[in-house]
VMD Tcl script that builds the backbone (N, CA, C; Angstrom):
set m [mol new atoms 486]
animate dup $m
set s [atomselect $m all]
$s set {name element resname resid chain x y z} {
  {N N MET 1 A -11.545 -26.876 0.036}
  {CA C MET 1 A -9.986 -26.064 -0.613}
  {C C MET 1 A -10.554 -24.652 -0.054}
  {N N SER 2 A -9.612 -24.308 0.545}
  {CA C SER 2 A -9.470 -22.791 1.166}
  {C C SER 2 A -9.516 -21.851 -0.052}
  {N N SER 3 A -9.966 -20.414 0.234}
  {CA C SER 3 A -10.223 -19.312 -0.574}
  {C C SER 3 A -9.026 -18.461 -0.571}
  {N N LYS 4 A -8.633 -17.881 -1.871}
  {CA C LYS 4 A -7.188 -17.289 -1.727}
  {C C LYS 4 A -8.079 -15.836 -1.791}
  {N N ARG 5 A -8.312 -15.077 -0.753}
  {CA C ARG 5 A -8.956 -14.207 -1.112}
  {C C ARG 5 A -8.411 -12.774 -0.251}
  {N N ILE 6 A -8.726 -11.500 -0.649}
  {CA C ILE 6 A -8.298 -10.434 -0.309}
  {C C ILE 6 A -9.276 -9.505 0.675}
  {N N GLU 7 A -9.163 -9.286 1.654}
  {CA C GLU 7 A -10.408 -8.850 2.002}
  {C C GLU 7 A -10.497 -7.248 1.822}
  {N N LEU 8 A -11.954 -7.314 1.174}
  {CA C LEU 8 A -12.294 -6.043 0.567}
  {C C LEU 8 A -12.370 -4.943 1.468}
  {N N GLY 9 A -12.483 -5.257 2.586}
  {CA C GLY 9 A -12.825 -4.302 3.590}
  {C C GLY 9 A -11.409 -3.259 3.957}
  {N N LEU 10 A -10.144 -4.113 3.720}
  {CA C LEU 10 A -9.249 -2.948 3.687}
  {C C LEU 10 A -9.186 -1.732 2.943}
  {N N PHE 11 A -10.065 -1.673 1.592}
  {CA C PHE 11 A -9.882 -0.291 0.700}
  {C C PHE 11 A -10.227 0.842 1.541}
  {N N ASP 12 A -11.658 0.365 3.125}
  {CA C ASP 12 A -11.952 1.051 3.746}
  {C C ASP 12 A -11.019 2.222 4.483}
  {N N LEU 13 A -9.887 1.973 4.613}
  {CA C LEU 13 A -8.785 2.438 5.441}
  {C C LEU 13 A -8.793 3.819 4.121}
  {N N LEU 14 A -8.587 3.724 3.022}
  {CA C LEU 14 A -8.356 4.803 2.044}
  {C C LEU 14 A -9.390 5.864 1.615}
  {N N LYS 15 A -10.986 5.352 2.455}
  {CA C LYS 15 A -11.624 6.220 1.941}
  {C C LYS 15 A -11.954 7.683 2.288}
  {N N ASP 16 A -11.424 8.177 3.709}
  {CA C ASP 16 A -11.027 9.618 3.678}
  {C C ASP 16 A -9.514 9.912 3.843}
  {N N ILE 17 A -8.527 9.518 3.002}
  {CA C ILE 17 A -7.067 9.868 3.099}
  {C C ILE 17 A -7.287 11.160 1.897}
  {N N GLY 18 A -7.826 11.541 1.464}
  {CA C GLY 18 A -8.295 12.433 0.031}
  {C C GLY 18 A -8.703 13.615 0.697}
  {N N MET 19 A -9.529 13.752 1.671}
  {CA C MET 19 A -10.004 14.842 2.177}
  {C C MET 19 A -9.560 15.205 3.535}
  {N N LEU 20 A -8.417 14.247 3.991}
  {CA C LEU 20 A -7.444 14.393 5.377}
  {C C LEU 20 A -6.463 15.094 5.095}
  {N N MET 21 A -5.481 14.763 3.382}
  {CA C MET 21 A -4.791 15.270 2.747}
  {C C MET 21 A -4.839 16.680 2.336}
  {N N GLU 22 A -6.045 17.344 1.721}
  {CA C GLU 22 A -6.571 18.203 1.346}
  {C C GLU 22 A -6.196 19.191 2.866}
  {N N LYS 23 A -6.826 18.791 4.076}
  {CA C LYS 23 A -7.317 19.706 5.220}
  {C C LYS 23 A -5.464 19.786 5.447}
  {N N ALA 24 A -4.947 18.643 5.526}
  {CA C ALA 24 A -3.615 19.176 6.519}
  {C C ALA 24 A -2.782 19.592 5.398}
  {N N ILE 25 A -2.751 19.940 4.007}
  {CA C ILE 25 A -2.199 20.319 3.185}
  {C C ILE 25 A -2.394 21.989 3.595}
  {N N SER 26 A -4.038 22.331 3.543}
  {CA C SER 26 A -4.255 23.772 3.292}
  {C C SER 26 A -3.798 24.073 4.755}
  {N N GLN 27 A -3.620 23.670 5.712}
  {CA C GLN 27 A -3.775 24.189 6.994}
  {C C GLN 27 A -2.003 25.220 6.993}
  {N N ASN 28 A -2.338 26.396 7.899}
  {CA C ASN 28 A -0.825 26.875 7.943}
  {C C ASN 28 A -0.099 26.594 8.463}
  {N N LYS 29 A 1.274 26.404 8.218}
  {CA C LYS 29 A 2.746 25.336 8.321}
  {C C LYS 29 A 2.795 25.621 10.349}
  {N N ASP 30 A 2.488 26.957 10.847}
  {CA C ASP 30 A 2.791 26.907 11.938}
  {C C ASP 30 A 1.934 26.229 12.702}
  {N N ASP 31 A 0.336 26.387 12.302}
  {CA C ASP 31 A -0.486 25.767 13.016}
  {C C ASP 31 A -0.770 24.154 12.976}
  {N N LYS 32 A -0.236 23.426 11.699}
  {CA C LYS 32 A -0.385 22.188 11.839}
  {C C LYS 32 A -0.218 21.681 12.791}
  {N N SER 33 A -1.273 20.329 12.859}
  {CA C SER 33 A -0.842 19.569 13.995}
  {C C SER 33 A -0.708 18.544 13.294}
  {N N SER 34 A 0.135 17.713 14.014}
  {CA C SER 34 A 0.704 16.252 13.515}
  {C C SER 34 A -0.222 15.077 13.341}
  {N N LEU 35 A -1.295 15.165 14.270}
  {CA C LEU 35 A -2.460 14.164 14.335}
  {C C LEU 35 A -3.177 13.557 12.969}
  {N N PRO 36 A -3.721 14.605 12.214}
  {CA C PRO 36 A -4.129 14.625 10.930}
  {C C PRO 36 A -3.284 13.687 10.080}
  {N N ILE 37 A -1.774 14.550 9.894}
  {CA C ILE 37 A -0.745 13.462 9.326}
  {C C ILE 37 A -0.106 12.363 9.792}
  {N N LEU 38 A -0.069 11.865 11.048}
  {CA C LEU 38 A -0.143 11.033 11.501}
  {C C LEU 38 A -1.522 9.805 11.393}
  {N N GLU 39 A -2.488 10.175 11.424}
  {CA C GLU 39 A -3.521 9.429 10.914}
  {C C GLU 39 A -3.705 9.024 9.129}
  {N N ILE 40 A -3.020 9.647 8.788}
  {CA C ILE 40 A -2.849 9.704 7.193}
  {C C ILE 40 A -1.918 8.414 6.814}
  {N N ARG 41 A -0.713 8.832 7.674}
  {CA C ARG 41 A 0.256 7.998 7.497}
  {C C ARG 41 A -0.070 6.639 7.945}
  {N N ASP 42 A -0.737 6.257 9.147}
  {CA C ASP 42 A -1.169 5.316 9.561}
  {C C ASP 42 A -1.952 4.451 8.832}
  {N N LYS 43 A -2.995 5.106 8.408}
  {CA C LYS 43 A -3.727 4.174 7.584}
  {C C LYS 43 A -3.402 3.968 6.101}
  {N N LEU 44 A -2.430 4.640 5.563}
  {CA C LEU 44 A -1.908 4.319 4.527}
  {C C LEU 44 A -0.789 3.001 4.873}
  {N N THR 45 A -0.137 3.223 5.551}
  {CA C THR 45 A 0.829 1.965 6.150}
  {C C THR 45 A 0.066 0.822 6.267}
  {N N VAL 46 A -0.891 0.890 7.198}
  {CA C VAL 46 A -1.378 -0.300 7.542}
  {C C VAL 46 A -2.398 -1.087 5.934}
  {N N PHE 47 A -2.496 -0.127 5.243}
  {CA C PHE 47 A -3.078 -0.705 4.158}
  {C C PHE 47 A -2.290 -1.557 3.034}
  {N N CYS 48 A -0.879 -0.369 2.932}
  {CA C CYS 48 A -0.048 -1.078 2.427}
  {C C CYS 48 A 0.396 -2.209 2.555}
  {N N LYS 49 A 0.651 -2.531 4.003}
  {CA C LYS 49 A 1.281 -3.684 4.771}
  {C C LYS 49 A 0.412 -4.960 4.525}
  {N N ASN 50 A -1.074 -4.361 4.967}
  {CA C ASN 50 A -1.550 -5.327 4.715}
  {C C ASN 50 A -1.938 -5.984 3.044}
  {N N PHE 51 A -2.474 -5.248 2.412}
  {CA C PHE 51 A -2.702 -5.382 1.133}
  {C C PHE 51 A -1.330 -6.318 0.655}
  {N N LEU 52 A -0.291 -6.157 0.938}
  {CA C LEU 52 A 1.070 -6.939 0.417}
  {C C LEU 52 A 1.175 -8.217 1.319}
  {N N ILE 53 A 0.994 -8.385 2.205}
  {CA C ILE 53 A 0.828 -9.265 3.438}
  {C C ILE 53 A -0.219 -10.216 2.880}
  {N N GLN 54 A -1.351 -9.956 2.374}
  {CA C GLN 54 A -2.772 -10.886 1.777}
  {C C GLN 54 A -2.133 -11.384 0.597}
  {N N PHE 55 A -1.487 -10.734 -0.083}
  {CA C PHE 55 A -1.159 -11.303 -1.796}
  {C C PHE 55 A -0.179 -12.066 -1.317}
  {N N PHE 56 A 0.740 -12.238 -0.636}
  {CA C PHE 56 A 1.604 -12.993 -0.481}
  {C C PHE 56 A 1.610 -14.366 0.230}
  {N N TYR 57 A 0.018 -13.950 1.307}
  {CA C TYR 57 A 0.092 -15.241 2.045}
  {C C TYR 57 A -1.463 -15.985 1.274}
  {N N VAL 58 A -2.018 -15.228 1.053}
  {CA C VAL 58 A -3.455 -15.687 0.349}
  {C C VAL 58 A -3.145 -16.650 -1.206}
  {N N GLY 59 A -1.957 -15.735 -1.961}
  {CA C GLY 59 A -1.775 -16.245 -3.264}
  {C C GLY 59 A -0.379 -17.225 -3.245}
  {N N TYR 60 A 0.396 -16.797 -2.543}
  {CA C TYR 60 A 1.289 -18.311 -2.237}
  {C C TYR 60 A 1.550 -18.522 -1.203}
  {N N GLY 61 A 0.894 -18.378 0.055}
  {CA C GLY 61 A 1.513 -18.976 1.312}
  {C C GLY 61 A 2.533 -18.679 1.932}
  {N N TYR 62 A 2.755 -17.382 1.631}
  {CA C TYR 62 A 4.064 -16.848 2.359}
  {C C TYR 62 A 3.841 -16.206 3.404}
  {N N LEU 63 A 4.028 -15.794 4.832}
  {CA C LEU 63 A 3.839 -15.211 5.607}
  {C C LEU 63 A 4.715 -14.044 5.677}
  {N N ILE 64 A 4.697 -12.611 5.473}
  {CA C ILE 64 A 5.284 -11.675 5.773}
  {C C ILE 64 A 5.617 -11.432 7.214}
  {N N ASP 65 A 6.681 -11.384 7.723}
  {CA C ASP 65 A 6.743 -11.042 9.176}
  {C C ASP 65 A 7.267 -9.560 9.816}
  {N N GLY 66 A 7.453 -8.781 8.797}
  {CA C GLY 66 A 7.976 -7.486 8.912}
  {C C GLY 66 A 7.984 -6.848 7.463}
  {N N ILE 67 A 8.164 -5.692 8.018}
  {CA C ILE 67 A 8.497 -4.763 6.566}
  {C C ILE 67 A 10.196 -3.997 6.642}
  {N N ASN 68 A 11.245 -5.153 6.559}
  {CA C ASN 68 A 12.378 -4.508 6.499}
  {C C ASN 68 A 13.067 -5.646 5.611}
  {N N ALA 69 A 14.469 -5.251 5.309}
  {CA C ALA 69 A 15.470 -5.797 4.718}
  {C C ALA 69 A 15.517 -7.401 4.859}
  {N N THR 70 A 15.473 -7.536 5.901}
  {CA C THR 70 A 15.229 -9.130 6.048}
  {C C THR 70 A 14.564 -9.837 5.811}
  {N N THR 71 A 13.464 -9.450 6.003}
  {CA C THR 71 A 12.070 -9.766 5.141}
  {C C THR 71 A 12.357 -9.719 3.799}
  {N N MET 72 A 12.707 -8.957 2.829}
  {CA C MET 72 A 13.030 -8.995 1.672}
  {C C MET 72 A 14.048 -10.373 1.323}
  {N N ASN 73 A 15.265 -10.324 2.329}
  {CA C ASN 73 A 15.930 -11.460 1.713}
  {C C ASN 73 A 14.802 -13.058 2.014}
  {N N LYS 74 A 14.045 -12.909 2.850}
  {CA C LYS 74 A 13.426 -14.155 2.897}
  {C C LYS 74 A 12.603 -14.257 1.867}
  {N N LEU 75 A 11.884 -13.344 1.383}
  {CA C LEU 75 A 10.976 -13.441 0.313}
  {C C LEU 75 A 11.679 -13.656 -0.982}
  {N N GLU 76 A 12.636 -13.013 -1.144}
  {CA C GLU 76 A 13.459 -13.564 -2.638}
  {C C GLU 76 A 14.118 -15.152 -2.334}
  {N N GLY 77 A 14.478 -15.295 -1.286}
  {CA C GLY 77 A 14.705 -16.589 -1.286}
  {C C GLY 77 A 13.393 -17.647 -0.805}
  {N N PHE 78 A 12.254 -17.612 -0.809}
  {CA C PHE 78 A 11.092 -18.341 -0.948}
  {C C PHE 78 A 10.890 -18.636 -2.186}
  {N N PHE 79 A 11.003 -17.215 -3.197}
  {CA C PHE 79 A 10.931 -17.316 -4.458}
  {C C PHE 79 A 11.698 -17.813 -5.371}
  {N N ALA 80 A 13.016 -18.378 -4.785}
  {CA C ALA 80 A 14.076 -18.131 -5.589}
  {C C ALA 80 A 14.158 -19.427 -6.539}
  {N N PHE 81 A 13.050 -20.198 -6.774}
  {CA C PHE 81 A 13.417 -21.903 -7.445}
  {C C PHE 81 A 11.976 -21.738 -7.893}
  {N N ASN 82 A 11.095 -20.903 -7.728}
  {CA C ASN 82 A 9.778 -20.654 -7.626}
  {C C ASN 82 A 9.222 -20.308 -9.338}
  {N N PRO 83 A 9.017 -21.413 -10.252}
  {CA C PRO 83 A 8.530 -20.659 -11.280}
  {C C PRO 83 A 7.447 -19.758 -11.667}
  {N N ASP 84 A 6.673 -19.743 -10.591}
  {CA C ASP 84 A 5.597 -18.706 -10.328}
  {C C ASP 84 A 5.847 -17.773 -10.008}
  {N N ARG 85 A 6.899 -17.179 -9.761}
  {CA C ARG 85 A 7.483 -16.131 -8.899}
  {C C ARG 85 A 6.825 -14.855 -9.580}
  {N N PRO 86 A 6.329 -14.266 -8.424}
  {CA C PRO 86 A 5.460 -13.125 -9.012}
  {C C PRO 86 A 6.407 -11.920 -9.054}
  {N N THR 87 A 7.270 -11.532 -9.788}
  {CA C THR 87 A 8.992 -11.110 -9.975}
  {C C THR 87 A 8.565 -9.452 -9.621}
  {N N LYS 88 A 7.246 -8.861 -10.351}
  {CA C LYS 88 A 7.289 -7.064 -10.467}
  {C C LYS 88 A 6.297 -7.189 -8.471}
  {N N MET 89 A 5.402 -8.259 -8.100}
  {CA C MET 89 A 5.340 -7.733 -6.879}
  {C C MET 89 A 5.871 -7.869 -5.869}
  {N N ILE 90 A 7.382 -8.737 -6.232}
  {CA C ILE 90 A 8.191 -8.643 -5.391}
  {C C ILE 90 A 9.257 -7.502 -5.295}
  {N N ASP 91 A 9.277 -6.861 -6.311}
  {CA C ASP 91 A 9.874 -5.605 -6.401}
  {C C ASP 91 A 9.205 -4.575 -5.920}
  {N N ILE 92 A 7.680 -4.697 -5.843}
  {CA C ILE 92 A 7.025 -3.388 -5.515}
  {C C ILE 92 A 7.102 -3.671 -3.952}
  {N N MET 93 A 7.242 -4.974 -3.531}
  {CA C MET 93 A 7.444 -5.129 -2.181}
  {C C MET 93 A 8.455 -4.296 -1.757}
  {N N SER 94 A 9.955 -4.712 -2.227}
  {CA C SER 94 A 11.030 -3.977 -2.093}
  {C C SER 94 A 10.915 -2.389 -1.881}
  {N N GLU 95 A 10.305 -2.158 -3.190}
  {CA C GLU 95 A 10.345 -0.336 -3.003}
  {C C GLU 95 A 9.360 0.179 -1.367}
  {N N TYR 96 A 8.037 -0.540 -1.477}
  {CA C TYR 96 A 7.361 -0.233 -0.159}
  {C C TYR 96 A 8.544 -0.332 1.089}
  {N N VAL 97 A 9.138 -1.424 1.267}
  {CA C VAL 97 A 10.330 -1.573 2.258}
  {C C VAL 97 A 10.800 -0.099 2.303}
  {N N GLY 98 A 11.370 0.758 1.323}
  {CA C GLY 98 A 12.223 1.402 1.393}
  {C C GLY 98 A 11.358 3.262 2.045}
  {N N ILE 99 A 10.344 2.883 1.321}
  {CA C ILE 99 A 9.099 3.860 1.328}
  {C C ILE 99 A 8.781 3.949 2.954}
  {N N HIS 100 A 8.416 3.031 3.527}
  {CA C HIS 100 A 7.868 2.790 4.765}
  {C C HIS 100 A 8.631 3.092 5.838}
  {N N MET 101 A 9.980 2.825 5.389}
  {CA C MET 101 A 11.597 3.232 6.469}
  {C C MET 101 A 11.327 4.734 6.493}
  {N N ASP 102 A 10.897 5.138 5.298}
  {CA C ASP 102 A 11.141 6.863 5.575}
  {C C ASP 102 A 9.861 7.268 5.960}
  {N N VAL 103 A 8.914 6.810 5.606}
  {CA C VAL 103 A 7.476 7.300 6.183}
  {C C VAL 103 A 7.463 7.187 7.844}
  {N N MET 104 A 8.034 5.947 8.382}
  {CA C MET 104 A 8.058 5.765 9.944}
  {C C MET 104 A 9.160 6.512 10.404}
  {N N GLY 105 A 10.094 6.749 9.349}
  {CA C GLY 105 A 11.537 7.469 10.326}
  {C C GLY 105 A 10.988 8.873 11.487}
  {N N ASP 106 A 9.934 9.688 11.265}
  {CA C ASP 106 A 10.011 10.502 12.057}
  {C C ASP 106 A 8.544 10.541 12.801}
  {N N PRO 107 A 8.065 9.499 13.839}
  {CA C PRO 107 A 6.971 9.428 14.310}
  {C C PRO 107 A 5.916 10.703 14.789}
  {N N TYR 108 A 6.392 11.669 15.114}
  {CA C TYR 108 A 5.480 12.687 14.943}
  {C C TYR 108 A 5.806 14.312 13.948}
  {N N THR 109 A 6.402 13.567 12.781}
  {CA C THR 109 A 6.504 14.585 11.753}
  {C C THR 109 A 5.134 15.415 11.460}
  {N N ARG 110 A 5.312 17.029 11.470}
  {CA C ARG 110 A 4.407 17.722 10.555}
  {C C ARG 110 A 4.881 17.679 8.964}
  {N N GLU 111 A 5.224 16.676 8.505}
  {CA C GLU 111 A 5.611 16.717 7.184}
  {C C GLU 111 A 4.854 15.613 6.820}
  {N N ILE 112 A 3.785 16.076 5.366}
  {CA C ILE 112 A 3.183 15.200 4.855}
  {C C ILE 112 A 3.707 14.309 3.528}
  {N N ARG 113 A 4.929 14.856 3.195}
  {CA C ARG 113 A 5.557 14.772 1.848}
  {C C ARG 113 A 5.589 13.325 1.703}
  {N N MET 114 A 6.093 12.149 2.251}
  {CA C MET 114 A 6.293 10.902 2.392}
  {C C MET 114 A 4.952 10.585 2.272}
  {N N SER 115 A 3.936 10.585 3.016}
  {CA C SER 115 A 2.697 10.108 2.650}
  {C C SER 115 A 1.869 10.558 1.153}
  {N N LYS 116 A 2.304 11.409 0.991}
  {CA C LYS 116 A 1.905 12.138 -0.394}
  {C C LYS 116 A 2.209 11.105 -1.829}
  {N N LYS 117 A 3.805 10.488 -1.219}
  {CA C LYS 117 A 3.977 10.060 -2.183}
  {C C LYS 117 A 3.464 8.461 -2.132}
  {N N LEU 118 A 3.400 8.304 -1.167}
  {CA C LEU 118 A 2.677 6.633 -0.759}
  {C C LEU 118 A 1.576 6.875 -1.394}
  {N N TYR 119 A 0.725 7.971 -1.519}
  {CA C TYR 119 A -0.644 8.180 -1.845}
  {C C TYR 119 A -0.773 8.292 -3.355}
  {N N CYS 120 A -0.111 9.186 -3.610}
  {CA C CYS 120 A -0.491 9.953 -5.063}
  {C C CYS 120 A 0.791 8.957 -5.975}
  {N N SER 121 A 1.555 8.332 -5.663}
  {CA C SER 121 A 2.543 7.792 -6.283}
  {C C SER 121 A 2.627 5.791 -6.359}
  {N N PHE 122 A 2.733 5.784 -5.442}
  {CA C PHE 122 A 2.916 4.316 -4.876}
  {C C PHE 122 A 1.833 3.587 -4.980}
  {N N LEU 123 A 0.524 3.910 -4.533}
  {CA C LEU 123 A -0.803 3.140 -4.725}
  {C C LEU 123 A -1.146 2.851 -6.315}
  {N N SER 124 A -0.811 3.342 -7.022}
  {CA C SER 124 A -1.169 3.467 -8.172}
  {C C SER 124 A 0.288 2.333 -9.214}
  {N N LYS 125 A 1.397 2.291 -8.803}
  {CA C LYS 125 A 2.117 1.264 -8.669}
  {C C LYS 125 A 1.919 -0.277 -8.249}
  {N N LEU 126 A 1.564 -0.188 -6.951}
  {CA C LEU 126 A 1.161 -1.462 -6.251}
  {C C LEU 126 A 0.060 -2.162 -7.282}
  {N N PHE 127 A -1.261 -1.191 -7.124}
  {CA C PHE 127 A -2.155 -1.553 -7.937}
  {C C PHE 127 A -2.035 -2.006 -9.249}
  {N N GLY 128 A -1.010 -1.704 -10.366}
  {CA C GLY 128 A -0.888 -1.758 -11.250}
  {C C GLY 128 A -0.203 -2.929 -11.678}
  {N N VAL 129 A 0.525 -3.357 -10.672}
  {CA C VAL 129 A 1.436 -4.646 -10.431}
  {C C VAL 129 A 0.319 -5.490 -10.271}
  {N N PHE 130 A -0.384 -5.327 -9.309}
  {CA C PHE 130 A -1.990 -6.614 -8.896}
  {C C PHE 130 A -2.382 -6.787 -9.984}
  {N N GLU 131 A -2.723 -6.075 -10.846}
  {CA C GLU 131 A -3.759 -5.855 -12.162}
  {C C GLU 131 A -2.827 -7.303 -12.766}
  {N N LYS 132 A -1.826 -6.952 -12.735}
  {CA C LYS 132 A -0.719 -7.960 -13.756}
  {C C LYS 132 A -0.394 -9.483 -13.456}
  {N N GLU 133 A -0.145 -9.022 -12.113}
  {CA C GLU 133 A 0.080 -10.688 -11.354}
  {C C GLU 133 A -0.819 -10.734 -10.601}
  {N N GLY 134 A -2.019 -10.589 -10.429}
  {CA C GLY 134 A -3.292 -11.271 -9.267}
  {C C GLY 134 A -3.824 -11.988 -10.037}
  {N N GLU 135 A -4.144 -12.054 -11.344}
  {CA C GLU 135 A -5.320 -12.610 -11.982}
  {C C GLU 135 A -4.726 -14.107 -12.037}
  {N N GLY 136 A -5.843 -14.835 -11.347}
  {CA C GLY 136 A -5.422 -16.521 -11.365}
  {C C GLY 136 A -4.732 -17.076 -10.168}
  {N N ILE 137 A -4.398 -15.830 -9.377}
  {CA C ILE 137 A -3.740 -16.188 -7.810}
  {C C ILE 137 A -4.704 -15.837 -6.900}
  {N N ILE 138 A -5.249 -14.505 -6.969}
  {CA C ILE 138 A -6.146 -14.159 -5.896}
  {C C ILE 138 A -7.714 -14.492 -6.483}
  {N N ASP 139 A -8.425 -15.268 -5.422}
  {CA C ASP 139 A -10.004 -15.928 -6.000}
  {C C ASP 139 A -10.969 -14.338 -6.345}
  {N N ASN 140 A -10.364 -13.589 -5.610}
  {CA C ASN 140 A -11.745 -12.476 -5.457}
  {C C ASN 140 A -10.820 -10.943 -6.419}
  {N N PHE 141 A -10.291 -11.756 -7.667}
  {CA C PHE 141 A -9.134 -10.811 -8.575}
  {C C PHE 141 A -10.196 -9.192 -8.662}
  {N N GLU 142 A -11.162 -10.270 -9.396}
  {CA C GLU 142 A -12.459 -8.910 -10.282}
  {C C GLU 142 A -12.713 -7.924 -9.051}
  {N N GLU 143 A -13.374 -8.311 -8.170}
  {CA C GLU 143 A -13.729 -7.815 -6.899}
  {C C GLU 143 A -12.561 -6.928 -6.672}
  {N N ILE 144 A -11.404 -7.235 -6.144}
  {CA C ILE 144 A -10.172 -6.112 -6.070}
  {C C ILE 144 A -10.197 -4.970 -7.229}
  {N N THR 145 A -9.820 -5.594 -8.488}
  {CA C THR 145 A -9.766 -4.430 -9.705}
  {C C THR 145 A -10.713 -3.799 -9.552}
  {N N GLU 146 A -11.829 -3.750 -9.181}
  {CA C GLU 146 A -13.121 -2.898 -9.407}
  {C C GLU 146 A -12.864 -1.907 -7.792}
  {N N LYS 147 A -12.487 -2.615 -6.931}
  {CA C LYS 147 A -12.384 -1.571 -5.749}
  {C C LYS 147 A -11.168 -0.370 -6.061}
  {N N ILE 148 A -10.301 -1.419 -6.740}
  {CA C ILE 148 A -8.856 -0.305 -7.346}
  {C C ILE 148 A -9.035 0.555 -8.379}
  {N N LYS 149 A -10.111 0.299 -9.368}
  {CA C LYS 149 A -10.501 1.286 -10.260}
  {C C LYS 149 A -11.375 2.554 -9.614}
  {N N ARG 150 A -12.105 1.946 -8.417}
  {CA C ARG 150 A -12.770 3.046 -7.641}
  {C C ARG 150 A -12.169 3.975 -6.962}
  {N N THR 151 A -10.943 3.402 -6.090}
  {CA C THR 151 A -10.095 4.006 -5.410}
  {C C THR 151 A -9.294 4.885 -6.368}
  {N N MET 152 A -8.697 4.502 -7.010}
  {CA C MET 152 A -8.247 5.328 -8.354}
  {C C MET 152 A -8.223 6.348 -8.495}
  {N N LYS 153 A -9.784 6.450 -9.152}
  {CA C LYS 153 A -10.562 7.732 -9.502}
  {C C LYS 153 A -10.330 8.730 -8.820}
  {N N ILE 154 A -10.652 8.304 -7.206}
  {CA C ILE 154 A -10.712 9.364 -6.035}
  {C C ILE 154 A -9.120 9.876 -5.532}
  {N N ILE 155 A -8.131 8.593 -5.641}
  {CA C ILE 155 A -6.543 9.233 -5.738}
  {C C ILE 155 A -6.278 10.338 -6.761}
  {N N GLU 156 A -6.381 9.970 -7.869}
  {CA C GLU 156 A -5.928 10.819 -9.183}
  {C C GLU 156 A -6.606 12.215 -8.649}
  {N N GLU 157 A -8.136 12.301 -8.877}
  {CA C GLU 157 A -8.370 13.480 -8.880}
  {C C GLU 157 A -7.842 14.341 -7.207}
  {N N THR 158 A -7.573 13.704 -6.167}
  {CA C THR 158 A -7.450 14.125 -4.826}
  {C C THR 158 A -6.026 15.043 -5.019}
  {N N CYS 159 A -4.803 14.296 -5.760}
  {CA C CYS 159 A -3.499 14.097 -5.954}
  {C C CYS 159 A -3.268 15.363 -7.063}
  {N N LYS 160 A -4.464 15.577 -7.979}
  {CA C LYS 160 A -4.354 16.894 -8.628}
  {C C LYS 160 A -4.504 18.369 -8.228}
  {N N ARG 161 A -5.444 17.899 -6.709}
  {CA C ARG 161 A -5.400 19.334 -6.485}
  {C C ARG 161 A -4.477 19.832 -5.231}
  {N N ILE 162 A -3.862 18.337 -4.763}
  {CA C ILE 162 A -2.883 19.206 -3.507}
  {C C ILE 162 A -1.315 19.158 -3.829}
}
mol reanalyze $m
mol bondsrecalc $m
mol representation Tube
mol addrep $m
């Protein structure tokens, strides 16, 4: 029997995001380099994409092959007649597709607004939905929810300051 586990190491991508955001936001607008902002964006998008990919693949055997409208149509089709449909997770995936398009829209931006939205509001939604729909689907659900709790404490503290 294969293990249905989400990789715990994925959370390492989020470890220094708060510090990087605080640093990027505190810089003078004219002095802002796009490199820290790109690092923030890249780590956040890699985390979100991989978390969603792993959830649907290890939980349901569905491989997400891109972050776009076509993927959403395929995902909806895959679960169309499945009584165990993870409706809220499909909805959060749809929301992420829209955010992803906005975040990736300008690859050299010096604007942190969309990454802040991803970090300060989207991740809490994603984690909340996972806690509702991941139990019984993902074998290391308890370990993931523990990581989520620790990560959310950091996110909440950081988002109050920025």
